[in-house]
PAPAVEX-541576 format. One record per residue (C-alpha): y, x, z; residue in one letter; residue number from 1. Coordinates in steps of 0.02 Angstrom, whole numbers, plus 32768, in hexadecimal, padded with zeros to 4 digits. Example, Ala and Ser with C-alpha at 12.3 -4.5 7.8 and 13.67 -1.06 7.14 Angstrom:
! residues 2
@Y 7F1F&X 8267&Z 8186&residu A&num 1
@Y 7FCB&X 82AC&Z 8165&residu S&num 2
***
This chain:
! residues 446
@Y 8A57&X 0C09&Z E5A3&residu M&num 1
@Y 8AAA&X 0CA2&Z E5EE&residu H&num 2
@Y 8A6C&X 0C73&Z E69D&residu A&num 3
@Y 89BB&X 0C5F&Z E65A&residu H&num 4
@Y 89C2&X 0D09&Z E605&residu A&num 5
@Y 8A03&X 0D59&Z E6A5&residu E&num 6
@Y 8978&X 0D08&Z E70B&residu A&num 7
@Y 88F7&X 0D48&Z E68F&residu E&num 8
@Y 893E&X 0DF8&Z E69B&residu S&num 9
@Y 8927&X 0DF5&Z E758&residu Q&num 10
@Y 8870&X 0DC2&Z E755&residu K&num 11
@Y 87F7&X 0E41&Z E79B&residu I&num 12
@Y 8767&X 0E56&Z E721&residu S&num 13
@Y 86AE&X 0E5C&Z E753&residu P&num 14
@Y 86AD&X 0F11&Z E716&residu Q&num 15
@Y 873D&X 0F3C&Z E78C&residu A&num 16
@Y 86DC&X 0EEE&Z E81D&residu R&num 17
@Y 8644&X 0F55&Z E7EF&residu K&num 18
@Y 86B0&X 0FF1&Z E7EC&residu V&num 19
@Y 86F3&X 0FC4&Z E898&residu L&num 20
@Y 8641&X 0FBD&Z E8DD&residu V&num 21
@Y 860F&X 1060&Z E888&residu A&num 22
@Y 86AC&X 10BC&Z E8C0&residu A&num 23
@Y 86A0&X 1071&Z E96D&residu G&num 24
@Y 85F0&X 10B1&Z E98F&residu I&num 25
@Y 8623&X 1167&Z E985&residu G&num 26
@Y 86BA&X 1145&Z E9F4&residu H&num 27
@Y 8647&X 10E8&Z EA6C&residu F&num 28
@Y 85D2&X 117D&Z EA7D&residu I&num 29
@Y 8661&X 11F6&Z EA9D&residu E&num 30
@Y 86B3&X 118D&Z EB24&residu W&num 31
@Y 860D&X 1151&Z EB6D&residu Y&num 32
@Y 85EA&X 1208&Z EB92&residu D&num 33
@Y 8696&X 121D&Z EBE2&residu V&num 34
@Y 8675&X 118A&Z EC57&residu G&num 35
@Y 85C7&X 11C4&Z EC85&residu A&num 36
@Y 85F9&X 127A&Z EC9C&residu Y&num 37
@Y 868A&X 124C&Z ED0E&residu G&num 38
@Y 8621&X 11E1&Z ED83&residu L&num 39
@Y 858D&X 1259&Z ED81&residu L&num 40
@Y 85F9&X 12F2&Z EDA1&residu A&num 41
@Y 85B9&X 130D&Z EE53&residu T&num 42
@Y 8502&X 1303&Z EE19&residu F&num 43
@Y 8524&X 137A&Z ED89&residu L&num 44
@Y 8579&X 13F2&Z EE02&residu A&num 45
@Y 84E0&X 13F0&Z EE72&residu A&num 46
@Y 846B&X 1415&Z EDE0&residu N&num 47
@Y 84CC&X 1497&Z ED7B&residu F&num 48
@Y 852C&X 14FE&Z EDFB&residu F&num 49
@Y 8506&X 155E&Z EE9A&residu V&num 50
@Y 8505&X 14EA&Z EF30&residu S&num 51
@Y 8569&X 150E&Z EFCD&residu G&num 52
@Y 861A&X 14E0&Z EF9C&residu N&num 53
@Y 8621&X 142D&Z EF58&residu P&num 54
@Y 86D9&X 1439&Z EF28&residu T&num 55
@Y 86BE&X 14DA&Z EEC6&residu A&num 56
@Y 8626&X 148F&Z EE70&residu A&num 57
@Y 8687&X 13F1&Z EE43&residu L&num 58
@Y 8716&X 1458&Z EDFF&residu L&num 59
@Y 8698&X 14BB&Z ED98&residu S&num 60
@Y 8652&X 1418&Z ED53&residu T&num 61
@Y 8700&X 13DE&Z ED20&residu F&num 62
@Y 8720&X 148B&Z ECD6&residu A&num 63
@Y 8684&X 1478&Z EC6B&residu V&num 64
@Y 86C6&X 13CF&Z EC32&residu S&num 65
@Y 8769&X 1424&Z EC02&residu A&num 66
@Y 870A&X 14AF&Z EBA8&residu I&num 67
@Y 86BC&X 1426&Z EB3E&residu G&num 68
@Y 8769&X 140C&Z EAF6&residu F&num 69
@Y 8780&X 14C2&Z EAC2&residu V&num 70
@Y 872A&X 14A8&Z EA1A&residu L&num 71
@Y 877C&X 1401&Z E9F6&residu R&num 72
@Y 880C&X 1451&Z E995&residu P&num 73
@Y 878F&X 14B3&Z E92C&residu L&num 74
@Y 872A&X 1413&Z E913&residu G&num 75
@Y 87C9&X 13BA&Z E8DE&residu G&num 76
@Y 87F9&X 1449&Z E86B&residu L&num 77
@Y 874C&X 1441&Z E81B&residu F&num 78
@Y 871F&X 1388&Z E818&residu F&num 79
@Y 87CF&X 1340&Z E7FE&residu G&num 80
@Y 87EC&X 1396&Z E757&residu P&num 81
@Y 8734&X 137E&Z E72C&residu L&num 82
@Y 8754&X 12C3&Z E733&residu G&num 83
@Y 87E0&X 12DC&Z E6B5&residu D&num 84
@Y 876C&X 1340&Z E642&residu R&num 85
@Y 86C3&X 12E7&Z E648&residu I&num 86
@Y 86F8&X 1240&Z E692&residu G&num 87
@Y 870B&X 11F1&Z E73E&residu R&num 88
@Y 8662&X 1198&Z E737&residu Q&num 89
@Y 85F8&X 1234&Z E717&residu R&num 90
@Y 8657&X 1298&Z E798&residu T&num 91
@Y 8641&X 1212&Z E81D&residu L&num 92
@Y 8585&X 1211&Z E7FD&residu A&num 93
@Y 857F&X 12CC&Z E823&residu I&num 94
@Y 85EE&X 12BA&Z E8BC&residu V&num 95
@Y 8584&X 1232&Z E90E&residu V&num 96
@Y 84ED&X 12A4&Z E900&residu L&num 97
@Y 8547&X 132E&Z E95E&residu L&num 98
@Y 8594&X 12C1&Z E9E6&residu T&num 99
@Y 84FA&X 1259&Z EA0C&residu S&num 100
@Y 8485&X 12EE&Z E9FE&residu G&num 101
@Y 84E8&X 135A&Z EA75&residu S&num 102
@Y 84FD&X 12CC&Z EAF3&residu T&num 103
@Y 8440&X 12B3&Z EAED&residu F&num 104
@Y 8427&X 136E&Z EB04&residu A&num 105
@Y 8484&X 1367&Z EBAA&residu M&num 106
@Y 83FA&X 12F6&Z EBE9&residu G&num 107
@Y 8370&X 1376&Z EBC7&residu V&num 108
@Y 83C6&X 1415&Z EC05&residu L&num 109
@Y 836F&X 147E&Z EC8A&residu P&num 110
@Y 83C5&X 148A&Z ED34&residu T&num 111
@Y 8404&X 151F&Z ED97&residu Y&num 112
@Y 836A&X 151C&Z EE07&residu D&num 113
@Y 82FC&X 152C&Z ED6C&residu S&num 114
@Y 8354&X 15B2&Z ED04&residu V&num 115
@Y 83E4&X 15F1&Z ED6F&residu G&num 116
@Y 8486&X 1622&Z ED19&residu I&num 117
@Y 8441&X 15ED&Z EC70&residu L&num 118
@Y 8454&X 1536&Z ECA6&residu A&num 119
@Y 8513&X 1531&Z ECAD&residu P&num 120
@Y 8519&X 159F&Z EC10&residu V&num 121
@Y 84B2&X 151F&Z EBB1&residu L&num 122
@Y 851D&X 1493&Z EBF7&residu L&num 123
@Y 85B8&X 14EA&Z EBB4&residu V&num 124
@Y 8567&X 1503&Z EB09&residu V&num 125
@Y 8536&X 144C&Z EAFC&residu V&num 126
@Y 85E3&X 1411&Z EB30&residu R&num 127
@Y 8633&X 1483&Z EAAE&residu M&num 128
@Y 85C3&X 1441&Z EA23&residu V&num 129
@Y 85EF&X 1392&Z EA5C&residu Q&num 130
@Y 86A8&X 13BE&Z EA58&residu G&num 131
@Y 8698&X 1408&Z E9AA&residu F&num 132
@Y 864B&X 1367&Z E968&residu G&num 133
@Y 86C6&X 12F8&Z E9C5&residu A&num 134
@Y 8754&X 1356&Z E970&residu G&num 135
@Y 872D&X 12FB&Z E8CF&residu G&num 136
@Y 870D&X 124E&Z E916&residu E&num 137
@Y 87B7&X 11FF&Z E938&residu T&num 138
@Y 8817&X 1233&Z E89C&residu S&num 139
@Y 878D&X 1203&Z E823&residu N&num 140
@Y 8767&X 1160&Z E87D&residu A&num 141
@Y 881E&X 112E&Z E883&residu V&num 142
@Y 883A&X 1160&Z E7CD&residu A&num 143
@Y 87A2&X 10FE&Z E791&residu L&num 144
@Y 87D0&X 1063&Z E7F5&residu L&num 145
@Y 8889&X 1070&Z E7C8&residu F&num 146
@Y 8862&X 107A&Z E70E&residu E&num 147
@Y 87EA&X 0FE5&Z E714&residu H&num 148
@Y 8865&X 0F75&Z E773&residu S&num 149
@Y 88EA&X 0EFC&Z E732&residu P&num 150
@Y 8993&X 0F55&Z E731&residu R&num 151
@Y 89E0&X 0EDF&Z E7AF&residu T&num 152
@Y 894B&X 0EE5&Z E827&residu R&num 153
@Y 8932&X 0FA0&Z E833&residu R&num 154
@Y 8978&X 0FAF&Z E8E2&residu G&num 155
@Y 88FF&X 0F2C&Z E91F&residu F&num 156
@Y 8868&X 0F74&Z E8C5&residu M&num 157
@Y 8881&X 102B&Z E8F0&residu T&num 158
@Y 88A9&X 1004&Z E9A6&residu S&num 159
@Y 87F6&X 0FC8&Z E9BC&residu W&num 160
@Y 87C1&X 107F&Z E9BF&residu M&num 161
@Y 8818&X 1097&Z EA65&residu D&num 162
@Y 87DD&X 0FEE&Z EAA7&residu G&num 163
@Y 8729&X 101C&Z EA7E&residu I&num 164
@Y 8741&X 10C7&Z EACD&residu G&num 165
@Y 877C&X 107D&Z EB71&residu F&num 166
@Y 86EF&X 0FFD&Z EB74&residu M&num 167
@Y 8672&X 1089&Z EB54&residu A&num 168
@Y 86B6&X 10E5&Z EBED&residu S&num 169
@Y 8695&X 1049&Z EC54&residu V&num 170
@Y 85E4&X 103B&Z EC0F&residu V&num 171
@Y 85BF&X 10F3&Z EC2F&residu G&num 172
@Y 85FF&X 10F0&Z ECE0&residu S&num 173
@Y 85AF&X 1045&Z ED03&residu A&num 174
@Y 8505&X 1084&Z ECCE&residu L&num 175
@Y 851C&X 111F&Z ED3A&residu A&num 176
@Y 854D&X 10B5&Z EDD1&residu L&num 177
@Y 84BB&X 103D&Z EDBA&residu V&num 178
@Y 8444&X 10D1&Z EDB6&residu L&num 179
@Y 8494&X 111C&Z EE52&residu I&num 180
@Y 847D&X 1078&Z EEB1&residu N&num 181
@Y 83CD&X 1056&Z EE72&residu V&num 182
@Y 8385&X 1106&Z EE7C&residu L&num 183
@Y 83E7&X 114E&Z EF0E&residu G&num 184
@Y 8439&X 11F8&Z EF1E&residu N&num 185
@Y 8398&X 125E&Z EF29&residu D&num 186
@Y 834A&X 1217&Z EE8A&residu A&num 187
@Y 83F1&X 1221&Z EE2F&residu M&num 188
@Y 8405&X 12D7&Z EE5F&residu T&num 189
@Y 8352&X 12FB&Z EE2D&residu G&num 190
@Y 8343&X 12A3&Z ED85&residu W&num 191
@Y 83A4&X 1201&Z ED7B&residu G&num 192
@Y 8444&X 1256&Z ED3F&residu W&num 193
@Y 83EC&X 127A&Z EC99&residu R&num 194
@Y 83D3&X 11C3&Z EC66&residu I&num 195
@Y 8484&X 1197&Z EC2A&residu P&num 196
@Y 8488&X 1231&Z EBBA&residu F&num 197
@Y 83DC&X 1210&Z EB71&residu L&num 198
@Y 8413&X 1164&Z EB39&residu L&num 199
@Y 8490&X 11B2&Z EAC0&residu A&num 200
@Y 8402&X 11D8&Z EA46&residu L&num 201
@Y 83D6&X 1124&Z EA17&residu P&num 202
@Y 8490&X 10FC&Z EA0E&residu L&num 203
@Y 84A7&X 118D&Z E997&residu G&num 204
@Y 8416&X 1157&Z E929&residu V&num 205
@Y 8462&X 10A9&Z E917&residu V&num 206
@Y 850D&X 10F5&Z E8F5&residu G&num 207
@Y 84C8&X 116A&Z E870&residu L&num 208
@Y 846D&X 10DC&Z E818&residu Y&num 209
@Y 850A&X 106F&Z E811&residu I&num 210
@Y 857A&X 10FD&Z E7DA&residu R&num 211
@Y 8505&X 1135&Z E74F&residu V&num 212
@Y 8507&X 1083&Z E709&residu K&num 213
@Y 85C6&X 1077&Z E707&residu L&num 214
@Y 8636&X 1080&Z E66F&residu E&num 215
@Y 86C4&X 10FC&Z E67A&residu D&num 216
@Y 8776&X 10BB&Z E67E&residu S&num 217
@Y 87C7&X 1071&Z E5E1&residu P&num 218
@Y 884F&X 10F6&Z E5EA&residu E&num 219
@Y 87D6&X 1188&Z E5EF&residu F&num 220
@Y 876B&X 113C&Z E565&residu R&num 221
@Y 8807&X 112C&Z E4F9&residu E&num 222
@Y 8833&X 11E2&Z E51A&residu L&num 223
@Y 8783&X 1210&Z E4E1&residu E&num 224
@Y 8790&X 11A3&Z E446&residu A&num 225
@Y 8835&X 11F0&Z E410&residu T&num 226
@Y 8804&X 12A3&Z E43C&residu G&num 227
@Y 888E&X 12AE&Z E4BF&residu E&num 228
@Y 8825&X 12DF&Z E556&residu V&num 229
@Y 887C&X 1370&Z E5AE&residu A&num 230
@Y 8820&X 1414&Z E593&residu Q&num 231
@Y 8879&X 146B&Z E623&residu S&num 232
@Y 88AC&X 13DD&Z E697&residu P&num 233
@Y 88D3&X 1451&Z E72A&residu T&num 234
@Y 894F&X 14B9&Z E6C6&residu K&num 235
@Y 899A&X 141C&Z E67B&residu E&num 236
@Y 89A9&X 13CB&Z E727&residu A&num 237
@Y 8A09&X 145F&Z E76D&residu F&num 238
@Y 8A73&X 146D&Z E6D0&residu R&num 239
@Y 8AA6&X 13B6&Z E6C2&residu T&num 240
@Y 8A86&X 136B&Z E76E&residu G&num 241
@Y 8AAD&X 13F4&Z E7EC&residu S&num 242
@Y 8B43&X 139A&Z E838&residu R&num 243
@Y 8AE0&X 12F9&Z E851&residu A&num 244
@Y 8A50&X 135C&Z E89D&residu M&num 245
@Y 8AC7&X 13B0&Z E916&residu L&num 246
@Y 8B11&X 1309&Z E949&residu V&num 247
@Y 8A62&X 12C5&Z E966&residu L&num 248
@Y 8A3E&X 1355&Z E9DD&residu C&num 249
@Y 8ACE&X 131B&Z EA4A&residu G&num 250
@Y 8A9F&X 1264&Z EA40&residu V&num 251
@Y 89E8&X 1285&Z EA65&residu L&num 252
@Y 8A0A&X 12DB&Z EB0B&residu L&num 253
@Y 8A0E&X 1233&Z EB63&residu L&num 254
@Y 896F&X 11F5&Z EB10&residu K&num 255
@Y 8911&X 1293&Z EB42&residu A&num 256
@Y 8943&X 1294&Z EBF7&residu I&num 257
@Y 8943&X 11D8&Z EC16&residu A&num 258
@Y 8898&X 11B7&Z EBCA&residu H&num 259
@Y 883E&X 1240&Z EC28&residu W&num 260
@Y 8899&X 121E&Z ECCA&residu A&num 261
@Y 8862&X 1168&Z ECC5&residu L&num 262
@Y 87AC&X 1183&Z EC97&residu V&num 263
@Y 8785&X 1230&Z ECDF&residu S&num 264
@Y 87FA&X 1260&Z ED6D&residu F&num 265
@Y 882C&X 11BF&Z EDC5&residu L&num 266
@Y 877A&X 1184&Z EDED&residu P&num 267
@Y 8752&X 1227&Z EE4A&residu S&num 268
@Y 8803&X 1229&Z EE93&residu F&num 269
@Y 87E8&X 117E&Z EEE1&residu L&num 270
@Y 873E&X 11A7&Z EF2B&residu S&num 271
@Y 876C&X 125A&Z EF5C&residu G&num 272
@Y 8821&X 1277&Z EF8E&residu D&num 273
@Y 884A&X 11C2&Z EFB8&residu L&num 274
@Y 87AA&X 119B&Z F017&residu G&num 275
@Y 876F&X 1101&Z EFB8&residu F&num 276
@Y 86B5&X 10DF&Z EFB2&residu S&num 277
@Y 8659&X 10FB&Z EF0F&residu T&num 278
@Y 8649&X 103F&Z EEFB&residu S&num 279
@Y 8704&X 1021&Z EF1A&residu E&num 280
@Y 8733&X 10AE&Z EEA3&residu S&num 281
@Y 86C2&X 106B&Z EE1B&residu F&num 282
@Y 86FF&X 0FB7&Z EE30&residu T&num 283
@Y 87B4&X 0FEF&Z EE25&residu T&num 284
@Y 8795&X 105B&Z ED8D&residu T&num 285
@Y 872C&X 0FD8&Z ED34&residu T&num 286
@Y 87AF&X 0F51&Z ED47&residu I&num 287
@Y 883C&X 0FC3&Z ED0E&residu A&num 288
@Y 87E0&X 100B&Z EC78&residu I&num 289
@Y 8799&X 0F61&Z EC49&residu G&num 290
@Y 8847&X 0F14&Z EC46&residu V&num 291
@Y 8883&X 0FA8&Z EBDF&residu T&num 292
@Y 87F6&X 0F95&Z EB61&residu A&num 293
@Y 8820&X 0EDD&Z EB46&residu V&num 294
@Y 88DC&X 0EFD&Z EB3F&residu A&num 295
@Y 88DC&X 0F89&Z EABE&residu V&num 296
@Y 88B3&X 0F1C&Z EA24&residu P&num 297
@Y 8930&X 0E9A&Z EA61&residu V&num 298
@Y 89B5&X 0F22&Z EA66&residu M&num 299
@Y 8979&X 0F60&Z E9BD&residu G&num 300
@Y 8999&X 0EB4&Z E974&residu A&num 301
@Y 8A44&X 0EB2&Z E9C8&residu L&num 302
@Y 8A6E&X 0F5A&Z E979&residu S&num 303
@Y 8A4F&X 0F0B&Z E8CE&residu D&num 304
@Y 8AD9&X 0E8E&Z E8F5&residu R&num 305
@Y 8B5C&X 0EEC&Z E95B&residu V&num 306
@Y 8B3B&X 0F9B&Z E918&residu G&num 307
@Y 8AEA&X 103B&Z E954&residu R&num 308
@Y 8B84&X 1090&Z E99B&residu K&num 309
@Y 8BB4&X 100D&Z EA1F&residu P&num 310
@Y 8B01&X 100E&Z EA60&residu M&num 311
@Y 8AFA&X 10CC&Z EA6C&residu L&num 312
@Y 8BA1&X 10D1&Z EAC6&residu I&num 313
@Y 8B71&X 1046&Z EB3F&residu A&num 314
@Y 8ACB&X 1096&Z EB6B&residu G&num 315
@Y 8B0E&X 1145&Z EB88&residu S&num 316
@Y 8BA8&X 1107&Z EBE7&residu A&num 317
@Y 8B35&X 109E&Z EC54&residu G&num 318
@Y 8AD3&X 113A&Z EC85&residu F&num 319
@Y 8B71&X 1199&Z ECB0&residu V&num 320
@Y 8BAC&X 110E&Z ED23&residu V&num 321
@Y 8B0B&X 10C9&Z ED6D&residu L&num 322
@Y 8A8F&X 1158&Z ED81&residu T&num 323
@Y 8ACC&X 1193&Z EE2C&residu W&num 324
@Y 8AD6&X 10E1&Z EE73&residu P&num 325
@Y 8A26&X 10C0&Z EE32&residu A&num 326
@Y 89E1&X 115D&Z EE86&residu F&num 327
@Y 8A3C&X 1130&Z EF26&residu Y&num 328
@Y 89F4&X 1081&Z EF22&residu L&num 329
@Y 8944&X 10C8&Z EF0C&residu M&num 330
@Y 8960&X 113F&Z EF9E&residu S&num 331
@Y 897D&X 10AF&Z F018&residu L&num 332
@Y 88C1&X 1095&Z F025&residu G&num 333
@Y 88B4&X 0FDF&Z EFF0&residu S&num 334
@Y 883A&X 0FB4&Z EF66&residu V&num 335
@Y 88AB&X 0F28&Z EF2A&residu A&num 336
@Y 893F&X 0FA0&Z EF1E&residu N&num 337
@Y 88D4&X 101F&Z EEC1&residu A&num 338
@Y 889C&X 0F9B&Z EE44&residu I&num 339
@Y 8950&X 0F66&Z EE25&residu I&num 340
@Y 898A&X 101A&Z EE11&residu A&num 341
@Y 8900&X 104F&Z ED9A&residu M&num 342
@Y 890F&X 0FAF&Z ED35&residu T&num 343
@Y 89CA&X 0FCB&Z ED1E&residu V&num 344
@Y 89A7&X 107B&Z ECDD&residu L&num 345
@Y 891D&X 1036&Z EC6D&residu G&num 346
@Y 8992&X 0FB3&Z EC23&residu L&num 347
@Y 8A13&X 1039&Z EBFE&residu L&num 348
@Y 898C&X 109B&Z EBA2&residu I&num 349
@Y 8962&X 0FFD&Z EB40&residu A&num 350
@Y 8A18&X 0FE6&Z EB0C&residu V&num 351
@Y 8A20&X 109B&Z EAD0&residu F&num 352
@Y 8974&X 10A2&Z EA7E&residu D&num 353
@Y 898A&X 0FFC&Z EA27&residu G&num 354
@Y 8A07&X 104D&Z E9B1&residu A&num 355
@Y 89CC&X 1101&Z E9AF&residu L&num 356
@Y 8937&X 1108&Z E938&residu S&num 357
@Y 898D&X 10A7&Z E8AC&residu A&num 358
@Y 8A2D&X 110C&Z E8C4&residu M&num 359
@Y 89CB&X 11AF&Z E8B1&residu M&num 360
@Y 8975&X 1174&Z E812&residu A&num 361
@Y 8A19&X 1134&Z E7C9&residu E&num 362
@Y 8A67&X 11E1&Z E7D3&residu Q&num 363
@Y 89FB&X 122A&Z E748&residu F&num 364
@Y 89BC&X 1201&Z E699&residu P&num 365
@Y 8902&X 11DE&Z E683&residu A&num 366
@Y 88DA&X 1286&Z E633&residu R&num 367
@Y 8904&X 12E5&Z E6D4&residu I&num 368
@Y 88FE&X 1258&Z E755&residu R&num 369
@Y 8862&X 1285&Z E7B7&residu S&num 370
@Y 8884&X 133E&Z E7C6&residu G&num 371
@Y 893D&X 132A&Z E7EB&residu A&num 372
@Y 8913&X 12B4&Z E87B&residu M&num 373
@Y 887F&X 131A&Z E8BC&residu A&num 374
@Y 88DC&X 13BE&Z E8D3&residu I&num 375
@Y 8967&X 1386&Z E94B&residu P&num 376
@Y 88F7&X 1304&Z E99F&residu Y&num 377
@Y 8871&X 1381&Z E9CF&residu N&num 378
@Y 88E8&X 140D&Z E9FE&residu L&num 379
@Y 8942&X 139E&Z EA7B&residu V&num 380
@Y 88A5&X 1349&Z EABE&residu V&num 381
@Y 8853&X 13F2&Z EAD4&residu S&num 382
@Y 88E6&X 1443&Z EB2C&residu A&num 383
@Y 8918&X 13B2&Z EB9C&residu F&num 384
@Y 8894&X 1327&Z EB9B&residu G&num 385
@Y 87F7&X 1387&Z EBCB&residu G&num 386
@Y 8850&X 13E8&Z EC53&residu S&num 387
@Y 8899&X 134E&Z ECAB&residu V&num 388
@Y 8810&X 133C&Z ED31&residu P&num 389
@Y 8815&X 13F7&Z ED57&residu Y&num 390
@Y 88D4&X 1406&Z ED5B&residu V&num 391
@Y 88E9&X 1368&Z EDC2&residu A&num 392
@Y 8861&X 139B&Z EE3F&residu T&num 393
@Y 88B1&X 1448&Z EE4C&residu W&num 394
@Y 895F&X 13FE&Z EE68&residu L&num 395
@Y 8921&X 1394&Z EEF9&residu V&num 396
@Y 88C1&X 1426&Z EF45&residu A&num 397
@Y 894F&X 14A5&Z EF32&residu S&num 398
@Y 89E1&X 1438&Z EF68&residu T&num 399
@Y 898A&X 13CC&Z EFE8&residu G&num 400
@Y 89E0&X 1335&Z EF9B&residu S&num 401
@Y 8979&X 12A6&Z EF57&residu K&num 402
@Y 8A0D&X 1273&Z EEEC&residu L&num 403
@Y 8A20&X 131C&Z EE96&residu A&num 404
@Y 89C2&X 12EB&Z EDF6&residu P&num 405
@Y 8A3F&X 125E&Z EDD7&residu S&num 406
@Y 8ACB&X 12DC&Z EDB7&residu F&num 407
@Y 8A60&X 1334&Z ED35&residu Y&num 408
@Y 8A41&X 128F&Z ECDB&residu V&num 409
@Y 8AF9&X 1260&Z ECE6&residu M&num 410
@Y 8B31&X 1307&Z EC9E&residu L&num 411
@Y 8AC2&X 12FB&Z EC04&residu L&num 412
@Y 8AEF&X 1243&Z EBEF&residu S&num 413
@Y 8BA7&X 1274&Z EBEA&residu A&num 414
@Y 8B82&X 12EE&Z EB5D&residu V&num 415
@Y 8B28&X 1267&Z EAFC&residu T&num 416
@Y 8BB7&X 11EC&Z EB1B&residu L&num 417
@Y 8C32&X 126A&Z EAD4&residu T&num 418
@Y 8BCC&X 127D&Z EA35&residu F&num 419
@Y 8BB4&X 11C1&Z EA26&residu A&num 420
@Y 8C6F&X 11A0&Z EA33&residu V&num 421
@Y 8CB0&X 122F&Z E9C9&residu T&num 422
@Y 8C2A&X 125B&Z E949&residu S&num 423
@Y 8BBF&X 11C3&Z E91E&residu I&num 424
@Y 8BF5&X 1155&Z E88D&residu R&num 425
@Y 8BB8&X 10A2&Z E882&residu E&num 426
@Y 8B1C&X 1094&Z E816&residu T&num 427
@Y 8ADA&X 0FE4&Z E831&residu A&num 428
@Y 8ADB&X 0F8A&Z E787&residu P&num 429
@Y 8B27&X 0EEB&Z E7D1&residu R&num 430
@Y 8BBA&X 0F50&Z E814&residu R&num 431
@Y 8BDA&X 0FB9&Z E777&residu T&num 432
@Y 8C0A&X 0F7D&Z E6C9&residu P&num 433
@Y 8B8B&X 0FF1&Z E677&residu V&num 434
@Y 8AE8&X 102C&Z E6C5&residu A&num 435
@Y 8AFE&X 10E1&Z E6FF&residu P&num 436
@Y 8A59&X 1117&Z E6B4&residu E&num 437
@Y 8A93&X 10D7&Z E60A&residu Q&num 438
@Y 8B31&X 113F&Z E61A&residu D&num 439
@Y 8ACF&X 11DC&Z E642&residu A&num 440
@Y 8A32&X 11C2&Z E5DA&residu E&num 441
@Y 8A2F&X 121F&Z E534&residu P&num 442
@Y 899E&X 11B3&Z E4FA&residu V&num 443
@Y 89B4&X 10F5&Z E4E2&residu P&num 444
@Y 8967&X 1094&Z E571&residu Q&num 445
@Y 88FF&X 0FF6&Z E560&residu P&num 446
***
């Protein structure tokens, strides 16, 4: 009887699956853009910046990508608490409009040859709007999915966000590569670069339709029913959750730098500094990111069994030990070695990410959950994630060492490892006698 009840409590409901699709679409659009932007960087540089110095133009393109992250903290500060006030579902509907609309807008921007300096200015504006919208995506999507999931399956369910994100990067870069091979460089430089961005509009329309039809989470609906919705969730988050938010900043360093290194910097690093062909670079990146996308939910399920803390420690320790050997292996010039090296880094990300989203959500009660996650998440991603391609490219250029970026990754990984060992308490329900959110939550949870 007890075993049957436990099995029933672990079942994933049709509503939870629907939430996974709805939450995943917004994540897909965000990371689809990252994949496309990274592979199309040279074409964007040719269209939006003065020609003559390809390296300077490429750096400018990566700088614009980083500028897109400037408004993410403000987006998180706005949309995170908004999800705690009006609900995750309504907030996510607004966010998908901004992210898909701004990605589409990139595809219709005029070029430098047409309007001069206005072209890069408009590109910066669009990327900033995109960053503002993206600031509310992750925390609300994770909160909604977390609160719809069985307590003992939350690691598995929330980890799908990262798996979907990685797969979207593959799709975005795959589409870009197919277009490059079919259309050729001249057509891609002229107009073909616009196509991947234009496709964000129909994706956004589908995402908006699904999100509008969703029910909000049981926990938020109960807060509404009892009149316990936080009126000032930001103030409450800083008053009651400031320590947990600070700890998350340290833990999130690795996520920020590892994600954007894998999907934004390493593809151009392989084809630029290491001399791989575009095809070889894409094949290597696709295999590594594809393996990562599949592995993340597996690791999420494992975190439900062994706990969040061991997974976070293993992932961050792995980066401290294996990043330099992986970069060295890539530098040897063999495609096979590069695939092995990138796949190892991708698997370490999967180990870390499998536990991360559920751990973040488990730090806070439902009434402040979205905002309390959004603020540290977007601060760290903005400061360290968006700048990864630029910093890594600059490190190689300024030191003359192709291995220089590995030390940057290792340093931040060591910081995350320190936080994971010393400051994270175990939050997985299977590993704790009482669910952490029940300890912290002032309102009874369903």
